[in-house]
A tleap script that builds the chain and sets N, CA, C and O, in Angstrom:
source leaprc.protein.ff14SB
mol = sequence {
  NMET LEU ARG ARG LEU THR LEU PRO GLN LEU
  LEU PHE GLY ALA VAL LEU GLY ILE ALA GLY
  GLY ILE TYR ILE TYR GLN PRO ILE LEU GLU
  GLN TYR SER ARG ASP GLN LYS GLU LEU LYS
  GLY LYS VAL LYS LEU LEU GLN GLU SER GLU
  GLU LYS ARG CASN
}
set mol.1.N position { -31.943 26.683 -5.664 }
set mol.1.CA position { -31.747 26.358 -4.579 }
set mol.1.C position { -30.526 25.500 -4.796 }
set mol.1.O position { -29.981 25.091 -3.771 }
set mol.2.N position { -29.979 25.142 -6.016 }
set mol.2.CA position { -29.092 24.327 -6.379 }
set mol.2.C position { -27.238 25.443 -5.644 }
set mol.2.O position { -26.901 26.529 -6.116 }
set mol.3.N position { -26.650 24.882 -4.784 }
set mol.3.CA position { -25.383 25.467 -4.600 }
set mol.3.C position { -24.473 24.899 -4.565 }
set mol.3.O position { -24.371 23.672 -4.570 }
set mol.4.N position { -23.195 26.105 -4.498 }
set mol.4.CA position { -21.831 25.774 -4.833 }
set mol.4.C position { -21.448 25.061 -3.967 }
set mol.4.O position { -22.149 24.960 -2.960 }
set mol.5.N position { -19.892 24.138 -4.091 }
set mol.5.CA position { -19.202 23.980 -2.416 }
set mol.5.C position { -18.626 24.609 -2.556 }
set mol.5.O position { -18.164 24.953 -3.644 }
set mol.6.N position { -18.372 25.087 -1.391 }
set mol.6.CA position { -16.545 26.065 -1.198 }
set mol.6.C position { -15.975 25.620 -1.185 }
set mol.6.O position { -16.129 24.531 -0.632 }
set mol.7.N position { -14.650 25.964 -1.791 }
set mol.7.CA position { -13.206 25.882 -1.646 }
set mol.7.C position { -13.116 24.748 -0.450 }
set mol.7.O position { -13.018 23.541 -0.673 }
set mol.8.N position { -13.182 25.511 1.203 }
set mol.8.CA position { -13.123 24.270 1.952 }
set mol.8.C position { -13.875 23.063 2.347 }
set mol.8.O position { -13.332 22.268 3.115 }
set mol.9.N position { -15.312 22.794 1.814 }
set mol.9.CA position { -16.234 21.723 2.544 }
set mol.9.C position { -15.204 21.173 0.618 }
set mol.9.O position { -15.230 19.949 0.494 }
set mol.10.N position { -14.680 21.687 -0.248 }
set mol.10.CA position { -14.201 20.455 -1.646 }
set mol.10.C position { -12.080 19.523 -0.495 }
set mol.10.O position { -11.513 18.439 -0.363 }
set mol.11.N position { -11.917 20.862 -0.112 }
set mol.11.CA position { -10.976 20.502 0.360 }
set mol.11.C position { -10.792 19.593 1.663 }
set mol.11.O position { -9.783 18.916 1.853 }
set mol.12.N position { -12.074 19.665 2.697 }
set mol.12.CA position { -12.612 18.530 3.521 }
set mol.12.C position { -13.070 16.677 2.784 }
set mol.12.O position { -12.920 15.481 3.037 }
set mol.13.N position { -13.658 17.573 1.820 }
set mol.13.CA position { -14.641 16.150 0.779 }
set mol.13.C position { -13.252 15.623 0.965 }
set mol.13.O position { -12.813 15.082 1.980 }
set mol.14.N position { -12.406 15.938 -0.546 }
set mol.14.CA position { -11.027 14.924 -0.872 }
set mol.14.C position { -10.223 14.624 0.384 }
set mol.14.O position { -9.605 13.562 0.318 }
set mol.15.N position { -10.047 15.504 1.830 }
set mol.15.CA position { -9.068 14.351 2.308 }
set mol.15.C position { -9.996 13.477 2.900 }
set mol.15.O position { -9.514 12.348 2.992 }
set mol.16.N position { -11.085 13.559 3.317 }
set mol.16.CA position { -11.805 12.746 3.985 }
set mol.16.C position { -11.625 11.583 2.640 }
set mol.16.O position { -11.125 10.536 3.053 }
set mol.17.N position { -11.807 11.574 1.746 }
set mol.17.CA position { -11.990 10.491 0.591 }
set mol.17.C position { -10.507 9.543 0.407 }
set mol.17.O position { -10.378 8.333 0.218 }
set mol.18.N position { -9.548 10.559 0.539 }
set mol.18.CA position { -8.257 10.119 0.471 }
set mol.18.C position { -7.970 9.319 1.666 }
set mol.18.O position { -7.650 8.143 1.494 }
set mol.19.N position { -8.074 10.015 3.395 }
set mol.19.CA position { -7.790 9.140 4.425 }
set mol.19.C position { -8.791 7.703 4.490 }
set mol.19.O position { -8.285 6.729 5.047 }
set mol.20.N position { -10.560 7.527 3.784 }
set mol.20.CA position { -11.327 6.650 3.740 }
set mol.20.C position { -10.015 5.709 2.210 }
set mol.20.O position { -9.848 4.494 2.308 }
set mol.21.N position { -9.609 6.154 1.541 }
set mol.21.CA position { -9.190 5.119 0.760 }
set mol.21.C position { -7.655 4.241 1.638 }
set mol.21.O position { -7.656 3.095 2.089 }
set mol.22.N position { -6.571 5.171 1.646 }
set mol.22.CA position { -5.762 4.578 2.975 }
set mol.22.C position { -6.014 3.680 3.472 }
set mol.22.O position { -5.315 2.666 3.464 }
set mol.23.N position { -7.310 3.840 4.162 }
set mol.23.CA position { -7.981 3.133 6.332 }
set mol.23.C position { -8.530 1.976 5.097 }
set mol.23.O position { -7.767 1.067 5.423 }
set mol.24.N position { -9.295 1.419 3.960 }
set mol.24.CA position { -9.580 0.305 3.343 }
set mol.24.C position { -8.482 -0.580 2.632 }
set mol.24.O position { -8.318 -1.800 2.616 }
set mol.25.N position { -7.543 0.831 1.844 }
set mol.25.CA position { -6.303 -0.535 1.342 }
set mol.25.C position { -5.180 -0.931 1.839 }
set mol.25.O position { -4.371 -1.675 1.284 }
set mol.26.N position { -5.012 0.005 3.897 }
set mol.26.CA position { -3.427 -0.604 3.907 }
set mol.26.C position { -3.716 -2.212 4.402 }
set mol.26.O position { -2.716 -2.881 4.662 }
set mol.27.N position { -4.946 -2.796 4.527 }
set mol.27.CA position { -4.533 -4.671 5.797 }
set mol.27.C position { -3.796 -4.887 4.219 }
set mol.27.O position { -2.703 -5.442 4.113 }
set mol.28.N position { -4.683 -4.282 2.849 }
set mol.28.CA position { -3.898 -5.309 1.463 }
set mol.28.C position { -2.675 -4.579 1.198 }
set mol.28.O position { -2.107 -5.461 0.554 }
set mol.29.N position { -1.710 -3.450 1.224 }
set mol.29.CA position { -0.977 -2.994 1.318 }
set mol.29.C position { 0.026 -3.158 2.451 }
set mol.29.O position { 1.110 -2.628 2.206 }
set mol.30.N position { -0.027 -3.487 3.092 }
set mol.30.CA position { 0.506 -4.109 4.372 }
set mol.30.C position { 0.982 -5.947 3.771 }
set mol.30.O position { 2.110 -6.417 3.915 }
set mol.31.N position { -0.133 -6.649 3.159 }
set mol.31.CA position { 0.031 -7.880 3.230 }
set mol.31.C position { 1.306 -8.056 2.001 }
set mol.31.O position { 2.263 -8.806 2.193 }
set mol.32.N position { 1.086 -6.994 0.352 }
set mol.32.CA position { 1.800 -7.223 -0.383 }
set mol.32.C position { 2.623 -6.833 0.284 }
set mol.32.O position { 2.831 -7.851 0.944 }
set mol.33.N position { 3.661 -5.724 0.853 }
set mol.33.CA position { 5.127 -5.579 1.921 }
set mol.33.C position { 5.284 -6.796 2.446 }
set mol.33.O position { 6.334 -7.433 2.358 }
set mol.34.N position { 4.493 -7.100 2.888 }
set mol.34.CA position { 5.090 -8.423 3.567 }
set mol.34.C position { 5.533 -9.516 2.761 }
set mol.34.O position { 6.672 -9.497 2.294 }
set mol.35.N position { 4.825 -10.378 2.570 }
set mol.35.CA position { 4.712 -11.058 0.914 }
set mol.35.C position { 6.341 -10.855 -0.376 }
set mol.35.O position { 6.856 -11.754 -1.041 }
set mol.36.N position { 6.744 -9.384 -0.317 }
set mol.36.CA position { 7.668 -9.273 -1.279 }
set mol.36.C position { 8.908 -9.327 -0.766 }
set mol.36.O position { 9.959 -9.657 -1.315 }
set mol.37.N position { 8.638 -8.881 0.627 }
set mol.37.CA position { 10.180 -8.725 1.812 }
set mol.37.C position { 10.080 -10.406 1.943 }
set mol.37.O position { 11.123 -11.060 1.944 }
set mol.38.N position { 8.893 -11.004 2.044 }
set mol.38.CA position { 8.988 -13.377 2.458 }
set mol.38.C position { 9.682 -13.218 0.837 }
set mol.38.O position { 10.687 -12.515 0.939 }
set mol.39.N position { 9.515 -13.534 -0.213 }
set mol.39.CA position { 9.667 -13.586 -1.792 }
set mol.39.C position { 11.176 -13.512 -2.178 }
set mol.39.O position { 11.904 -14.171 -2.920 }
set mol.40.N position { 11.375 -12.185 -1.176 }
set mol.40.CA position { 12.936 -11.614 -1.221 }
set mol.40.C position { 13.420 -12.521 0.000 }
set mol.40.O position { 13.718 -13.715 0.030 }
set mol.41.N position { 13.409 -12.040 0.493 }
set mol.41.CA position { 14.234 -13.451 1.798 }
set mol.41.C position { 14.195 -14.909 0.938 }
set mol.41.O position { 15.269 -15.408 0.599 }
set mol.42.N position { 13.041 -15.508 0.632 }
set mol.42.CA position { 13.316 -17.253 -0.311 }
set mol.42.C position { 14.088 -16.577 -1.422 }
set mol.42.O position { 14.037 -17.424 -2.314 }
set mol.43.N position { 14.529 -15.915 -1.727 }
set mol.43.CA position { 15.550 -15.525 -3.619 }
set mol.43.C position { 16.808 -15.880 -2.613 }
set mol.43.O position { 17.576 -16.811 -2.367 }
set mol.44.N position { 16.672 -15.250 -2.416 }
set mol.44.CA position { 18.457 -14.780 -1.043 }
set mol.44.C position { 18.987 -16.518 -1.178 }
set mol.44.O position { 19.748 -17.214 -1.851 }
set mol.45.N position { 18.019 -16.628 -0.057 }
set mol.45.CA position { 17.925 -18.033 0.681 }
set mol.45.C position { 18.689 -18.863 -0.785 }
set mol.45.O position { 19.900 -18.710 -0.939 }
set mol.46.N position { 18.029 -19.575 -1.629 }
set mol.46.CA position { 17.431 -20.199 -2.988 }
set mol.46.C position { 18.901 -19.964 -3.561 }
set mol.46.O position { 19.450 -21.016 -3.889 }
set mol.47.N position { 19.974 -18.314 -3.830 }
set mol.47.CA position { 21.386 -17.780 -4.163 }
set mol.47.C position { 21.989 -18.612 -3.977 }
set mol.47.O position { 22.419 -19.488 -4.727 }
set mol.48.N position { 22.133 -18.370 -2.552 }
set mol.48.CA position { 22.818 -19.109 -1.951 }
set mol.48.C position { 23.369 -20.291 -1.140 }
set mol.48.O position { 24.415 -20.516 -0.532 }
set mol.49.N position { 21.534 -21.353 -1.532 }
set mol.49.CA position { 22.012 -22.671 -1.746 }
set mol.49.C position { 22.963 -22.750 -3.466 }
set mol.49.O position { 23.662 -23.678 -3.874 }
set mol.50.N position { 22.652 -21.472 -4.135 }
set mol.50.CA position { 23.082 -22.246 -5.076 }
set mol.50.C position { 24.551 -22.213 -5.587 }
set mol.50.O position { 25.120 -22.813 -6.498 }
set mol.51.N position { 25.072 -21.043 -4.418 }
set mol.51.CA position { 26.139 -20.902 -4.584 }
set mol.51.C position { 26.555 -21.616 -3.892 }
set mol.51.O position { 27.675 -21.832 -4.355 }
set mol.52.N position { 26.466 -22.067 -3.218 }
set mol.52.CA position { 27.293 -23.020 -2.423 }
set mol.52.C position { 27.827 -24.676 -3.225 }
set mol.52.O position { 28.901 -25.262 -3.360 }
set mol.53.N position { 26.405 -24.939 -3.605 }
set mol.53.CA position { 26.490 -26.510 -4.699 }
set mol.53.C position { 27.915 -25.971 -5.713 }
set mol.53.O position { 28.944 -26.633 -5.851 }
set mol.54.N position { 27.652 -24.680 -6.310 }
set mol.54.CA position { 28.867 -24.604 -7.217 }
set mol.54.C position { 30.391 -24.299 -6.780 }
set mol.54.O position { 31.282 -24.268 -7.629 }
savepdb mol mol.pdb
quit
């Protein structure tokens, strides 16, 4: 009664798992990317304002 999974079934399951993970975590990764870009912009502005002071 115990059947093993065939290679195509394993590959299909792996692809579905990876695609599902990307689908679920995509909004989190996009938010992280936006936050990092925003922080880089703020750091650049702070550096420019410090250079003007000196």
